[in-house]
PAGU-789343 format. One record per residue: x negated, y negated, z negated of N, C-alpha, C in turn; residue in three letters; residue number from 1. Coordinates in Angstrom, 2 decimals, padded with zeros to 5 digits. Example, Ala and Ser with C-alpha at 12.3 -4.5 7.8 and 13.67 -1.06 7.14 Angstrom:
BEGIN
<n.px: -013.19, n.py: 005.69, n.pz: -007.80, ca.px: -012.30, ca.py: 004.50, ca.pz: -007.80, c.px: -013.20, c.py: 003.30, c.pz: -007.80, code: Ala, pos: 1>
<n.px: -012.85, n.py: 002.25, n.pz: -007.08, ca.px: -013.67, ca.py: 001.06, ca.pz: -007.14, c.px: -012.90, c.py: -000.03, c.pz: -007.87, code: Ser, pos: 2>
% end
This chain:
BEGIN
<n.px: -123.11, n.py: -110.13, n.pz: -123.23, ca.px: -122.70, ca.py: -110.74, ca.pz: -121.31, c.px: -121.58, c.py: -111.77, c.pz: -121.71, code: Met, pos: 1>
<n.px: -120.52, n.py: -111.66, n.pz: -123.24, ca.px: -119.35, ca.py: -112.57, ca.pz: -123.12, c.px: -120.21, c.py: -114.04, c.pz: -122.68, code: Leu, pos: 2>
<n.px: -120.91, n.py: -114.47, n.pz: -121.70, ca.px: -120.57, ca.py: -115.27, ca.pz: -121.36, c.px: -120.33, c.py: -115.84, c.pz: -119.88, code: Arg, pos: 3>
<n.px: -119.92, n.py: -114.26, n.pz: -119.24, ca.px: -119.28, ca.py: -114.40, ca.pz: -118.17, c.px: -120.22, c.py: -113.54, c.pz: -117.24, code: Gly, pos: 4>
<n.px: -119.81, n.py: -113.89, n.pz: -115.83, ca.px: -120.85, ca.py: -112.82, ca.pz: -114.76, c.px: -121.55, c.py: -113.17, c.pz: -115.38, code: Pro, pos: 5>
<n.px: -123.17, n.py: -112.30, n.pz: -114.96, ca.px: -124.65, ca.py: -113.02, ca.pz: -114.92, c.px: -125.16, c.py: -112.07, c.pz: -114.12, code: Gln, pos: 6>
<n.px: -126.70, n.py: -112.58, n.pz: -113.71, ca.px: -127.19, ca.py: -111.91, ca.pz: -113.04, c.px: -128.18, c.py: -110.69, c.pz: -114.09, code: Thr, pos: 7>
<n.px: -128.72, n.py: -109.85, n.pz: -113.39, ca.px: -129.80, ca.py: -108.97, ca.pz: -114.44, c.px: -130.87, c.py: -109.88, c.pz: -114.94, code: Ala, pos: 8>
<n.px: -131.53, n.py: -110.46, n.pz: -113.78, ca.px: -132.68, ca.py: -111.65, ca.pz: -114.75, c.px: -132.32, c.py: -112.46, c.pz: -116.08, code: Gly, pos: 9>
<n.px: -130.53, n.py: -112.78, n.pz: -115.66, ca.px: -130.64, ca.py: -113.83, ca.pz: -116.61, c.px: -130.13, c.py: -113.05, c.pz: -117.89, code: Gly, pos: 10>
<n.px: -129.52, n.py: -112.07, n.pz: -117.97, ca.px: -129.37, ca.py: -110.93, ca.pz: -119.05, c.px: -130.72, c.py: -110.66, c.pz: -119.59, code: Leu, pos: 11>
<n.px: -131.79, n.py: -109.88, n.pz: -118.76, ca.px: -133.04, ca.py: -109.86, ca.pz: -119.75, c.px: -133.70, c.py: -110.69, c.pz: -120.39, code: Arg, pos: 12>
<n.px: -133.71, n.py: -112.16, n.pz: -119.98, ca.px: -133.94, ca.py: -113.41, ca.pz: -120.30, c.px: -132.79, c.py: -113.34, c.pz: -121.44, code: Gly, pos: 13>
<n.px: -131.71, n.py: -113.63, n.pz: -121.77, ca.px: -130.83, ca.py: -113.73, ca.pz: -122.82, c.px: -131.10, c.py: -112.42, c.pz: -123.53, code: Arg, pos: 14>
<n.px: -131.41, n.py: -111.70, n.pz: -123.78, ca.px: -131.32, ca.py: -110.35, ca.pz: -124.70, c.px: -132.68, c.py: -110.38, c.pz: -125.55, code: Thr, pos: 15>
<n.px: -133.58, n.py: -110.73, n.pz: -124.97, ca.px: -135.14, ca.py: -110.89, ca.pz: -125.73, c.px: -135.05, c.py: -110.41, c.pz: -127.30, code: Glu, pos: 16>
<n.px: -134.14, n.py: -111.49, n.pz: -128.04, ca.px: -133.88, ca.py: -111.33, ca.pz: -129.15, c.px: -133.60, c.py: -110.07, c.pz: -129.79, code: Arg, pos: 17>
<n.px: -132.53, n.py: -109.40, n.pz: -129.16, ca.px: -132.13, ca.py: -107.98, ca.pz: -129.27, c.px: -133.22, c.py: -107.04, c.pz: -129.28, code: Leu, pos: 18>
<n.px: -133.61, n.py: -106.79, n.pz: -127.57, ca.px: -133.68, ca.py: -105.83, ca.pz: -127.09, c.px: -135.34, c.py: -106.11, c.pz: -125.92, code: Tyr, pos: 19>
<n.px: -136.44, n.py: -105.91, n.pz: -126.05, ca.px: -137.31, ca.py: -106.34, ca.pz: -124.57, c.px: -137.22, c.py: -105.09, c.pz: -123.51, code: Thr, pos: 20>
<n.px: -136.83, n.py: -106.05, n.pz: -122.45, ca.px: -136.47, ca.py: -104.91, ca.pz: -121.97, c.px: -137.90, c.py: -105.14, c.pz: -120.79, code: Phe, pos: 21>
<n.px: -138.72, n.py: -103.64, n.pz: -120.38, ca.px: -139.78, ca.py: -104.05, ca.pz: -119.64, c.px: -140.09, c.py: -104.65, c.pz: -118.78, code: Asp, pos: 22>
<n.px: -138.95, n.py: -104.78, n.pz: -117.40, ca.px: -138.99, ca.py: -105.58, ca.pz: -116.51, c.px: -137.19, c.py: -105.18, c.pz: -115.73, code: Asp, pos: 23>
<n.px: -136.89, n.py: -105.99, n.pz: -114.93, ca.px: -135.58, ca.py: -105.44, ca.pz: -114.23, c.px: -135.04, c.py: -104.06, c.pz: -113.92, code: Leu, pos: 24>
<n.px: -135.93, n.py: -103.97, n.pz: -113.69, ca.px: -135.69, ca.py: -102.06, ca.pz: -113.24, c.px: -134.75, c.py: -101.59, c.pz: -114.28, code: Glu, pos: 25>
<n.px: -135.66, n.py: -101.67, n.pz: -115.49, ca.px: -135.10, ca.py: -101.12, ca.pz: -116.82, c.px: -133.68, c.py: -102.02, c.pz: -116.94, code: Ala, pos: 26>
<n.px: -133.16, n.py: -103.42, n.pz: -116.78, ca.px: -132.24, ca.py: -103.78, ca.pz: -117.30, c.px: -131.06, c.py: -103.27, c.pz: -116.06, code: Val, pos: 27>
<n.px: -131.52, n.py: -103.12, n.pz: -115.10, ca.px: -130.50, ca.py: -102.58, ca.pz: -113.88, c.px: -130.30, c.py: -101.12, c.pz: -114.42, code: Glu, pos: 28>
<n.px: -131.05, n.py: -100.04, n.pz: -114.70, ca.px: -130.45, ca.py: -098.50, ca.pz: -115.10, c.px: -129.80, c.py: -099.01, c.pz: -116.61, code: Asn, pos: 29>
<n.px: -130.38, n.py: -100.07, n.pz: -117.08, ca.px: -129.33, ca.py: -099.65, ca.pz: -118.84, c.px: -127.53, c.py: -100.46, c.pz: -117.76, code: Thr, pos: 30>
<n.px: -127.53, n.py: -101.27, n.pz: -117.28, ca.px: -126.32, ca.py: -102.33, ca.pz: -116.33, c.px: -125.67, c.py: -100.67, c.pz: -115.84, code: Leu, pos: 31>
<n.px: -126.57, n.py: -099.74, n.pz: -114.88, ca.px: -125.59, ca.py: -098.57, ca.pz: -114.73, c.px: -125.40, c.py: -097.82, c.pz: -115.24, code: His, pos: 32>
<n.px: -125.58, n.py: -097.50, n.pz: -116.88, ca.px: -125.61, ca.py: -096.20, ca.pz: -117.64, c.px: -124.32, c.py: -097.49, c.pz: -118.15, code: Arg, pos: 33>
<n.px: -124.03, n.py: -098.52, n.pz: -118.40, ca.px: -122.80, ca.py: -098.94, ca.pz: -119.17, c.px: -121.50, c.py: -098.98, c.pz: -118.19, code: Leu, pos: 34>
<n.px: -122.31, n.py: -099.17, n.pz: -116.61, ca.px: -120.79, ca.py: -099.32, ca.pz: -115.63, c.px: -120.52, c.py: -097.62, c.pz: -115.74, code: Ala, pos: 35>
<n.px: -121.16, n.py: -096.63, n.pz: -116.17, ca.px: -120.86, ca.py: -095.43, ca.pz: -115.78, c.px: -119.57, c.py: -094.98, c.pz: -116.97, code: Glu, pos: 36>
<n.px: -119.80, n.py: -095.41, n.pz: -117.90, ca.px: -119.05, ca.py: -095.55, ca.pz: -119.27, c.px: -117.86, c.py: -096.70, c.pz: -119.35, code: Ile, pos: 37>
<n.px: -117.87, n.py: -097.31, n.pz: -118.38, ca.px: -117.18, ca.py: -098.90, ca.pz: -118.29, c.px: -117.01, c.py: -099.39, c.pz: -118.79, code: Gly, pos: 38>
<n.px: -118.06, n.py: -099.95, n.pz: -119.06, ca.px: -118.12, ca.py: -101.43, ca.pz: -120.07, c.px: -118.36, c.py: -102.21, c.pz: -119.32, code: Phe, pos: 39>
<n.px: -119.47, n.py: -102.63, n.pz: -118.26, ca.px: -119.74, ca.py: -103.58, ca.pz: -116.97, c.px: -119.37, c.py: -103.40, c.pz: -116.11, code: Val, pos: 40>
<n.px: -119.47, n.py: -104.12, n.pz: -114.89, ca.px: -119.19, ca.py: -103.87, ca.pz: -113.52, c.px: -119.83, c.py: -104.71, c.pz: -112.73, code: Lys, pos: 41>
<n.px: -120.76, n.py: -103.97, n.pz: -111.35, ca.px: -120.96, ca.py: -104.97, ca.pz: -110.47, c.px: -120.19, c.py: -105.85, c.pz: -109.87, code: Lys, pos: 42>
<n.px: -120.33, n.py: -106.68, n.pz: -109.85, ca.px: -118.99, ca.py: -107.88, ca.pz: -109.02, c.px: -120.10, c.py: -107.58, c.pz: -107.35, code: Leu, pos: 43>
<n.px: -119.48, n.py: -108.11, n.pz: -106.46, ca.px: -120.08, ca.py: -108.25, ca.pz: -105.37, c.px: -120.05, c.py: -109.54, c.pz: -105.19, code: Pro, pos: 44>
<n.px: -121.52, n.py: -109.32, n.pz: -103.90, ca.px: -122.20, ca.py: -110.76, ca.pz: -103.79, c.px: -121.06, c.py: -111.87, c.pz: -103.40, code: Arg, pos: 45>
<n.px: -121.46, n.py: -113.06, n.pz: -104.15, ca.px: -120.84, ca.py: -114.01, ca.pz: -103.41, c.px: -121.57, c.py: -115.38, c.pz: -102.73, code: Gln, pos: 46>
<n.px: -120.96, n.py: -115.81, n.pz: -101.60, ca.px: -121.83, ca.py: -116.80, ca.pz: -101.28, c.px: -122.03, c.py: -117.93, c.pz: -101.49, code: Thr, pos: 47>
<n.px: -123.30, n.py: -118.10, n.pz: -101.90, ca.px: -123.94, ca.py: -119.11, ca.pz: -102.18, c.px: -124.89, c.py: -118.95, c.pz: -103.53, code: Gly, pos: 48>
<n.px: -124.89, n.py: -117.41, n.pz: -103.73, ca.px: -125.49, ca.py: -116.80, ca.pz: -104.82, c.px: -126.34, c.py: -115.91, c.pz: -104.29, code: Tyr, pos: 49>
<n.px: -127.58, n.py: -115.84, n.pz: -104.72, ca.px: -128.95, ca.py: -115.20, ca.pz: -104.25, c.px: -128.82, c.py: -113.54, c.pz: -104.55, code: Lys, pos: 50>
<n.px: -128.19, n.py: -113.25, n.pz: -106.03, ca.px: -127.77, ca.py: -112.23, ca.pz: -106.57, c.px: -126.89, c.py: -111.79, c.pz: -106.98, code: Glu, pos: 51>
<n.px: -126.55, n.py: -110.65, n.pz: -106.73, ca.px: -125.21, ca.py: -110.10, ca.pz: -107.52, c.px: -125.09, c.py: -110.04, c.pz: -108.81, code: Gln, pos: 52>
<n.px: -123.43, n.py: -110.05, n.pz: -109.63, ca.px: -123.28, ca.py: -110.79, ca.pz: -110.86, c.px: -122.86, c.py: -109.04, c.pz: -111.52, code: Arg, pos: 53>
<n.px: -123.16, n.py: -109.30, n.pz: -113.08, ca.px: -122.63, ca.py: -108.25, ca.pz: -113.80, c.px: -121.55, c.py: -108.70, c.pz: -114.70, code: Trp, pos: 54>
<n.px: -120.55, n.py: -108.19, n.pz: -114.68, ca.px: -119.55, ca.py: -108.90, ca.pz: -115.76, c.px: -119.12, c.py: -107.49, c.pz: -116.82, code: Ala, pos: 55>
<n.px: -118.92, n.py: -108.03, n.pz: -118.33, ca.px: -118.50, ca.py: -107.49, ca.pz: -118.94, c.px: -116.82, c.py: -107.26, c.pz: -118.77, code: Gln, pos: 56>
<n.px: -116.60, n.py: -105.78, n.pz: -119.70, ca.px: -114.98, ca.py: -105.47, ca.pz: -119.41, c.px: -114.18, c.py: -105.11, c.pz: -120.63, code: Leu, pos: 57>
<n.px: -115.51, n.py: -105.43, n.pz: -121.85, ca.px: -114.98, ca.py: -105.38, ca.pz: -122.82, c.px: -113.59, c.py: -105.90, c.pz: -123.26, code: Leu, pos: 58>
<n.px: -113.20, n.py: -106.69, n.pz: -122.54, ca.px: -111.80, ca.py: -107.53, ca.pz: -122.64, c.px: -110.40, c.py: -107.24, c.pz: -121.67, code: Ala, pos: 59>
<n.px: -111.45, n.py: -106.64, n.pz: -120.78, ca.px: -110.19, ca.py: -105.81, ca.pz: -119.52, c.px: -111.16, c.py: -106.53, c.pz: -118.88, code: Gly, pos: 60>
<n.px: -110.12, n.py: -105.88, n.pz: -117.33, ca.px: -111.07, ca.py: -105.67, ca.pz: -115.97, c.px: -111.02, c.py: -107.15, c.pz: -115.92, code: Asp, pos: 61>
<n.px: -112.41, n.py: -107.39, n.pz: -114.70, ca.px: -112.43, ca.py: -108.70, ca.pz: -114.43, c.px: -111.80, c.py: -108.94, c.pz: -112.85, code: Val, pos: 62>
<n.px: -111.25, n.py: -109.86, n.pz: -112.50, ca.px: -110.46, ca.py: -110.05, ca.pz: -111.15, c.px: -111.50, c.py: -110.91, c.pz: -110.76, code: Glu, pos: 63>
<n.px: -111.88, n.py: -110.83, n.pz: -109.53, ca.px: -112.80, ca.py: -111.46, ca.pz: -108.74, c.px: -112.29, c.py: -111.86, c.pz: -107.05, code: Val, pos: 64>
<n.px: -112.71, n.py: -113.52, n.pz: -107.11, ca.px: -111.56, ca.py: -113.87, ca.pz: -106.15, c.px: -112.02, c.py: -113.49, c.pz: -104.63, code: Ala, pos: 65>
<n.px: -111.54, n.py: -112.95, n.pz: -103.81, ca.px: -111.97, ca.py: -112.54, ca.pz: -102.52, c.px: -112.35, c.py: -113.46, c.pz: -101.99, code: Glu, pos: 66>
<n.px: -113.28, n.py: -113.40, n.pz: -101.09, ca.px: -113.96, ca.py: -114.40, ca.pz: -100.22, c.px: -112.96, c.py: -114.60, c.pz: -099.21, code: Glu, pos: 67>
<n.px: -112.66, n.py: -115.98, n.pz: -099.13, ca.px: -112.06, ca.py: -116.18, ca.pz: -097.97, c.px: -112.20, c.py: -116.37, c.pz: -096.54, code: Ala, pos: 68>
<n.px: -111.93, n.py: -115.37, n.pz: -095.59, ca.px: -112.57, ca.py: -115.24, ca.pz: -094.52, c.px: -112.50, c.py: -116.65, c.pz: -093.95, code: Glu, pos: 69>
<n.px: -113.03, n.py: -117.15, n.pz: -092.93, ca.px: -113.47, ca.py: -118.45, ca.pz: -092.26, c.px: -112.25, c.py: -118.44, c.pz: -091.22, code: Ala, pos: 70>
<n.px: -111.12, n.py: -119.25, n.pz: -091.36, ca.px: -109.77, ca.py: -119.76, ca.pz: -090.28, c.px: -110.05, c.py: -120.54, c.pz: -090.12, code: Ala, pos: 71>
<n.px: -109.66, n.py: -121.19, n.pz: -088.87, ca.px: -109.56, ca.py: -122.18, ca.pz: -088.47, c.px: -108.63, c.py: -123.21, c.pz: -088.99, code: Pro, pos: 72>
<n.px: -109.43, n.py: -124.93, n.pz: -089.27, ca.px: -108.43, ca.py: -125.41, ca.pz: -089.75, c.px: -107.11, c.py: -125.82, c.pz: -089.23, code: Pro, pos: 73>
<n.px: -106.44, n.py: -125.64, n.pz: -090.05, ca.px: -104.83, ca.py: -125.98, ca.pz: -089.83, c.px: -105.09, c.py: -127.39, c.pz: -088.90, code: Glu, pos: 74>
<n.px: -104.24, n.py: -127.65, n.pz: -087.82, ca.px: -104.13, ca.py: -129.37, ca.pz: -087.10, c.px: -103.18, c.py: -129.88, c.pz: -088.00, code: Arg, pos: 75>
<n.px: -103.57, n.py: -131.21, n.pz: -088.78, ca.px: -102.84, ca.py: -132.18, ca.pz: -089.35, c.px: -102.46, c.py: -133.39, c.pz: -088.71, code: Gly, pos: 76>
<n.px: -101.46, n.py: -133.90, n.pz: -089.40, ca.px: -101.54, ca.py: -135.54, ca.pz: -088.61, c.px: -103.07, c.py: -136.14, c.pz: -088.84, code: Pro, pos: 77>
<n.px: -102.52, n.py: -136.98, n.pz: -087.78, ca.px: -103.92, ca.py: -138.03, ca.pz: -087.33, c.px: -103.63, c.py: -138.63, c.pz: -088.59, code: Ser, pos: 78>
<n.px: -104.79, n.py: -139.63, n.pz: -088.94, ca.px: -104.94, ca.py: -140.73, ca.pz: -090.03, c.px: -103.78, c.py: -141.98, c.pz: -089.62, code: Asp, pos: 79>
<n.px: -103.62, n.py: -142.15, n.pz: -087.95, ca.px: -102.96, ca.py: -142.92, ca.pz: -087.61, c.px: -101.41, c.py: -142.87, c.pz: -087.74, code: Arg, pos: 80>
<n.px: -100.93, n.py: -140.98, n.pz: -087.81, ca.px: -099.74, ca.py: -140.83, ca.pz: -087.85, c.px: -099.60, c.py: -140.95, c.pz: -089.68, code: Glu, pos: 81>
<n.px: -100.20, n.py: -140.88, n.pz: -090.31, ca.px: -100.36, ca.py: -140.61, ca.pz: -091.78, c.px: -099.93, c.py: -141.80, c.pz: -092.39, code: Arg, pos: 82>
<n.px: -100.73, n.py: -142.58, n.pz: -092.12, ca.px: -100.44, ca.py: -144.43, ca.pz: -092.37, c.px: -099.31, c.py: -145.25, c.pz: -091.79, code: Ile, pos: 83>
<n.px: -098.68, n.py: -144.45, n.pz: -090.36, ca.px: -097.16, ca.py: -145.09, ca.pz: -089.78, c.px: -096.59, c.py: -144.16, c.pz: -091.11, code: Ala, pos: 84>
<n.px: -096.23, n.py: -143.07, n.pz: -091.48, ca.px: -095.27, ca.py: -142.40, ca.pz: -092.18, c.px: -095.22, c.py: -143.23, c.pz: -093.57, code: Ala, pos: 85>
<n.px: -096.65, n.py: -143.57, n.pz: -094.07, ca.px: -096.86, ca.py: -143.92, ca.pz: -095.47, c.px: -096.41, c.py: -145.35, c.pz: -095.47, code: Leu, pos: 86>
<n.px: -096.66, n.py: -146.60, n.pz: -094.15, ca.px: -095.87, ca.py: -147.82, ca.pz: -094.02, c.px: -094.27, c.py: -147.74, c.pz: -093.93, code: Glu, pos: 87>
<n.px: -093.80, n.py: -146.87, n.pz: -093.11, ca.px: -092.21, ca.py: -146.40, ca.pz: -093.24, c.px: -091.78, c.py: -146.51, c.pz: -094.86, code: Arg, pos: 88>
<n.px: -092.56, n.py: -144.96, n.pz: -095.75, ca.px: -092.09, ca.py: -145.06, ca.pz: -096.66, c.px: -092.29, c.py: -146.15, c.pz: -097.74, code: Glu, pos: 89>
<n.px: -093.03, n.py: -146.68, n.pz: -097.67, ca.px: -093.05, ca.py: -148.20, ca.pz: -098.39, c.px: -091.78, c.py: -149.40, c.pz: -097.45, code: Val, pos: 90>
<n.px: -091.26, n.py: -149.24, n.pz: -096.80, ca.px: -090.84, ca.py: -149.97, ca.pz: -096.37, c.px: -089.17, c.py: -149.85, c.pz: -096.98, code: Ala, pos: 91>
<n.px: -088.72, n.py: -148.75, n.pz: -096.98, ca.px: -087.50, ca.py: -147.88, ca.pz: -097.22, c.px: -087.50, c.py: -148.01, c.pz: -098.53, code: Glu, pos: 92>
<n.px: -088.97, n.py: -147.74, n.pz: -099.44, ca.px: -088.45, ca.py: -147.85, ca.pz: -101.07, c.px: -088.43, c.py: -149.69, c.pz: -101.34, code: Leu, pos: 93>
<n.px: -089.09, n.py: -150.59, n.pz: -100.55, ca.px: -088.82, ca.py: -152.24, ca.pz: -100.48, c.px: -087.22, c.py: -152.16, c.pz: -100.70, code: Lys, pos: 94>
<n.px: -087.09, n.py: -151.68, n.pz: -099.37, ca.px: -085.53, ca.py: -152.04, ca.pz: -099.26, c.px: -084.84, c.py: -151.50, c.pz: -100.29, code: Gln, pos: 95>
<n.px: -084.53, n.py: -150.06, n.pz: -100.94, ca.px: -084.06, ca.py: -150.19, ca.pz: -101.89, c.px: -084.22, c.py: -150.64, c.pz: -102.96, code: Ala, pos: 96>
<n.px: -085.29, n.py: -151.20, n.pz: -103.67, ca.px: -085.18, ca.py: -151.36, ca.pz: -104.50, c.px: -084.80, c.py: -153.15, c.pz: -104.27, code: Phe, pos: 97>
<n.px: -084.77, n.py: -153.99, n.pz: -102.92, ca.px: -084.05, ca.py: -154.43, ca.pz: -102.76, c.px: -082.58, c.py: -154.67, c.pz: -102.98, code: Glu, pos: 98>
<n.px: -082.72, n.py: -153.54, n.pz: -102.74, ca.px: -080.76, ca.py: -153.19, ca.pz: -103.31, c.px: -080.52, c.py: -152.68, c.pz: -104.24, code: Asn, pos: 99>
<n.px: -081.39, n.py: -152.05, n.pz: -105.04, ca.px: -081.13, ca.py: -151.96, ca.pz: -106.35, c.px: -080.93, c.py: -153.62, c.pz: -107.61, code: Phe, pos: 100>
<n.px: -082.08, n.py: -154.41, n.pz: -107.29, ca.px: -081.84, ca.py: -155.51, ca.pz: -107.42, c.px: -080.95, c.py: -156.17, c.pz: -107.71, code: Arg, pos: 101>
<n.px: -080.29, n.py: -156.32, n.pz: -106.59, ca.px: -079.06, ca.py: -157.16, ca.pz: -105.73, c.px: -078.18, c.py: -156.66, c.pz: -106.66, code: Arg, pos: 102>
<n.px: -077.75, n.py: -155.80, n.pz: -106.88, ca.px: -077.18, ca.py: -154.99, ca.pz: -108.16, c.px: -076.99, c.py: -155.76, c.pz: -109.25, code: Asn, pos: 103>
<n.px: -077.84, n.py: -156.38, n.pz: -109.64, ca.px: -077.82, ca.py: -157.08, ca.pz: -111.23, c.px: -078.32, c.py: -158.42, c.pz: -111.25, code: Phe, pos: 104>
<n.px: -077.65, n.py: -159.17, n.pz: -110.12, ca.px: -077.99, ca.py: -160.87, ca.pz: -109.95, c.px: -076.70, c.py: -161.14, c.pz: -110.53, code: Glu, pos: 105>
% end
């Protein structure tokens, strides 16, 4: 399980050289026993994934990023406003460069 959070099916396939589980239920039972003694934990289902993942805790607890609730997007400046601000900034930088250059003529 040191590869990161994995599904029970993924673990079954990756452990066949070490131990052959009869079915996914056997994998789940083993994972629940390991969770009881603090070796693994079942992570909450994340958006975009079909199955929940399990994470090993041998190197410490695993932090799961909380799903951000869908908040309305913040209203930002329009493209025209952004372009106008950039054009003003470029003009100011050109002027500052010209002033700087004049000091060395």
